[in-house]
C-alpha positions in Angstrom: 1.5 -14.5 71.5 0.3 -10.5 71.5 -1.2 -11.5 75.0 1.9 -13.2 76.6 3.5 -9.9 75.6 0.9 -7.5 77.4 1.3 -9.1 80.5 5.3 -9.9 80.3 5.8 -5.9 79.5 3.2 -5.2 82.2 5.3 -7.4 84.8 8.1 -5.9 84.0 6.8 -2.2 84.5 5.5 -2.9 87.5 9.0 -4.5 88.8 10.7 -1.2 87.5 8.2 0.9 89.6 8.1 -1.5 92.7 11.6 -1.8 92.7 13.8 -4.7 94.8 12.7 -3.6 98.4 9.4 -3.4 97.3 8.7 -0.7 100.2 8.9 2.5 98.3 11.7 3.6 100.8 14.7 5.2 99.6 18.8 4.7 100.4 22.2 6.4 100.2 25.5 5.8 98.9 26.4 9.3 97.4 25.3 11.0 100.2 23.4 14.2 99.2 20.8 16.2 101.4 17.1 17.3 100.6 15.6 20.5 101.2 13.7 19.2 104.4 17.0 17.9 105.7 16.9 14.2 105.1 19.8 12.6 104.1 19.9 10.4 100.4 22.1 7.8 99.3 22.3 5.7 96.0 22.2 2.1 96.6 24.9 0.6 94.7 23.5 -2.9 94.0 20.2 -1.3 92.4 22.3 1.3 90.8 24.2 -1.7 89.2 21.3 -3.6 88.5 19.6 -0.2 87.1 16.4 -0.8 89.2 15.3 2.8 89.1 12.9 2.0 91.9 15.5 2.0 94.5 18.7 3.3 93.9 17.8 6.3 96.0 17.3 5.7 99.5 16.5 8.0 102.5 19.0 7.3 105.1 17.8 6.7 108.6 19.4 4.8 111.7 17.5 2.1 110.7 18.7 1.9 107.2 20.7 -1.1 106.1 24.7 -0.5 105.8 27.9 -1.7 105.3 31.3 -0.1 105.3 33.9 -1.5 102.8 37.5 -0.2 102.4 36.5 2.5 104.8 33.4 3.5 102.9 29.7 3.3 104.1 27.3 2.0 101.6 23.4 2.3 102.4 20.9 -0.1 100.8 17.3 -0.3 100.3 16.6 -3.7 102.0 18.4 -6.2 104.1 18.9 -8.3 100.5 20.9 -5.6 98.9 23.0 -5.5 101.8 23.5 -9.1 101.7 24.2 -9.4 97.9 26.9 -6.3 98.4 28.9 -8.2 101.4 29.5 -11.1 99.5 31.1 -9.5 96.9 31.3 -5.5 97.4 34.0 -4.8 93.9 31.0 -6.3 91.8 28.8 -3.4 92.4 31.1 -0.6 92.5 32.1 1.5 89.7 35.0 2.7 89.0 34.0 6.3 90.1 32.8 4.9 93.4 36.1 3.3 94.1 38.0 6.6 93.7 35.8 8.8 95.2 37.0 10.3 98.4 40.5 9.6 97.6 
């Protein structure tokens, strides 16, 4: 029983470190800029699930993105983009929905 708990704990820890993308890359939702000039955004799907491993995404020309109600959202992976596209309002907080108005 104790070993099962330890294995479960280690698996959860590993998942939180790797994140849903499994690439270690970062993504944008609320655009910010680093000191090196890279743009960073928050992935709304990872933020919804509190997946700290891939909430922040570095935006490049290859970063998955979707537009919803006139705003562009960026994602850590194609999987997160696909989930968002199915039901965007599920992943957006009230703050995100009213931001920029």
